[in-house]
Structures are given as structure tokens and as C-alpha cells.
C-alpha positions in Angstrom: -7.4 -19.2 1.3 -7.7 -23.2 1.2 -10.1 -23.7 4.1 -12.3 -21.1 3.8 -15.9 -21.1 2.9 -17.1 -20.0 -0.3 -20.7 -17.9 -0.8 -22.4 -17.4 -3.8 -24.1 -14.6 -4.6 -25.5 -12.6 -8.1 -25.3 -9.1 -8.9 -26.8 -6.9 -12.0 -24.6 -4.6 -13.8 -25.3 -3.2 -17.1 -23.9 -5.0 -20.1 -21.4 -2.5 -21.3 -20.0 -2.4 -18.2 -19.4 -6.2 -18.0 -18.3 -6.3 -21.0 -15.7 -3.9 -20.4 -14.8 -5.8 -17.2 -14.6 -9.3 -18.7 -12.1 -7.5 -21.7 -10.1 -6.2 -18.8 -9.7 -8.9 -16.2 -8.9 -11.2 -19.2 -6.0 -9.2 -20.6 -4.9 -8.9 -16.5 -4.2 -12.8 -16.8 -7.2 -13.4 -13.7 -8.1 -16.9 -13.6 -12.1 -16.2 -13.9 -14.5 -13.5 -13.1 -15.4 -14.6 -9.3 -11.1 -14.3 -8.4 -11.5 -10.8 -10.3 -14.0 -10.1 -8.3 -12.4 -11.2 -5.1 -9.6 -9.0 -5.8 -11.6 -5.9 -6.3 -13.4 -6.8 -2.6 -10.0 -7.2 -1.1 -8.5 -4.0 -2.6 -11.8 -2.1 -1.1 -11.6 -3.7 2.2 -7.6 -2.8 2.3 -8.6 1.0 1.3 -11.5 1.1 3.6 -9.2 -0.1 6.8 -7.0 2.5 5.6 -9.4 5.4 5.5 -11.1 4.4 8.6 -7.4 3.9 10.7 -8.9 0.7 11.4 -7.6 -3.3 11.5 -4.3 -4.8 9.9 -2.8 -3.7 6.8 0.3 -4.2 4.8 1.4 -1.0 3.0 4.5 0.1 1.0 5.7 3.6 1.8 7.5 5.0 -1.2 9.6 8.0 -0.7 12.0 10.1 -2.9 14.3 12.7 -1.0 18.0 14.4 -1.6 20.2 12.5 0.4 22.6 15.6 0.9 20.4 17.1 3.4 22.1 16.0 6.4 18.9 16.9 8.8 16.6 15.1 6.4 18.3 11.9 6.7 18.6 11.7 10.8 14.8 12.7 10.7 14.2 9.6 8.4 16.2 7.6 10.2 14.3 8.7 13.4 11.3 8.1 12.3 12.0 4.6 11.0 13.4 3.7 14.5 10.3 5.6 16.5 8.1 2.9 14.0 10.1 -0.1 14.1 7.1 -1.8 15.4 5.3 -1.8 12.1 8.4 -1.6 9.7 9.3 -5.1 8.2 12.5 -3.8 6.1 13.3 -1.0 3.5 15.0 -0.7 0.4 17.5 2.2 -0.3 18.2 3.3 -3.8 20.3 5.7 -5.1 18.8 7.3 -8.5 21.3 9.9 -9.2 24.0 11.4 -7.3 21.6 13.6 -5.4 18.3 11.5 -5.3 17.3 8.1 -3.3 14.5 6.3 -3.4 13.5 4.5 -0.4 10.8 1.6 -0.1 9.7 0.9 3.7 7.5 -2.3 3.7 5.2 -2.2 6.7 2.5 -4.7 8.2 0.4 -3.6 11.4 -2.3 -1.4 12.5 -3.4 1.0 10.4 -3.4 3.4 12.7 0.1 3.0 13.6 1.2 2.6 10.1 -0.9 6.0 9.5 1.2 7.5 12.6 4.1 6.5 10.7 3.6 8.2 7.4 2.3 11.2 9.3 5.8 11.3 11.2 7.3 11.2 7.5 5.4 14.1 5.9 6.3 16.2 8.7 9.9 16.0 7.4 11.2 18.7 5.3 13.0 17.9 1.8 10.9 14.5 0.7 10.2 15.4 -2.8 7.7 12.5 -3.0 6.0 10.1 -0.9 3.6 7.6 -1.4 1.6 4.9 0.0 0.1 1.7 -1.3 -2.0 -0.3 1.3 -3.3 -4.0 0.7 -4.7 -6.0 3.5 -4.5 -9.8 4.4 -7.8 -11.0 3.7 
């Protein structure tokens, strides 16, 4: 964020942990140690917002299912229409003749997104459901 106030602080960690961390962030093209730590802090805060159902988050919800199950398809459509206020968009891909993958991008209050995810989890026939959460911090 361009105009945010930055605060310098120090931490104490074991040398081996720092060495492994630095090797990893250089490998992953982080600009510097501060950016790597900021990224980890954002990830932690996003996870806590999700875990505690508090605050605004963004989440991708990825599901895999058999599209030949007509009730499943109807239930998915109904769940998405019921949560239209947090759904930004979705992408539907045919993996093979029977299996579809859908990625639903959401943004909003974590409680509302959790309610949407819970409604999907109740739908019989979904083979896989995963949620990836982040926050605009």
C-alpha cells in the first residue's frame, strides 16, 4: 500500500530457522526479508479472520463434481444464487465426460462466505471442496 506507515521492529529466531527461511524466500523471489514477513503476516491474519468468522476476506472455493447428477447441478445453482452478494464470478471447466471443476471467487464478510461454503458442503455428490482464503490487508 503506497501511503501506509511502516514500523520497524526486531525479532529473535534460531539461526537455523532464519537460514532456512532466507533460502526459501530468495528461492521464491521475495524482494527482501521484510516483504517475506509481511506476506506471512497477511496470510496469518487472513486465516484468523476466516477461522474466527470476522472481517472482510476474499476466498476462492474450488469444487469437483459429477455434472450428470441433475439434483447436484440444481443445488449448486441455487446455493450460488442464494449467496450472490459475496460471489464475484465463477469458472466452470469440464475435466472429462463426467467430471467438472468449478472455481468460485468470493469477497465479503467471512461469516457470509462461510455460510455459502457450508451450504455447498451439504450438497450430496460433490467429490472435492477446498477453500483458499486471503484478505485485503
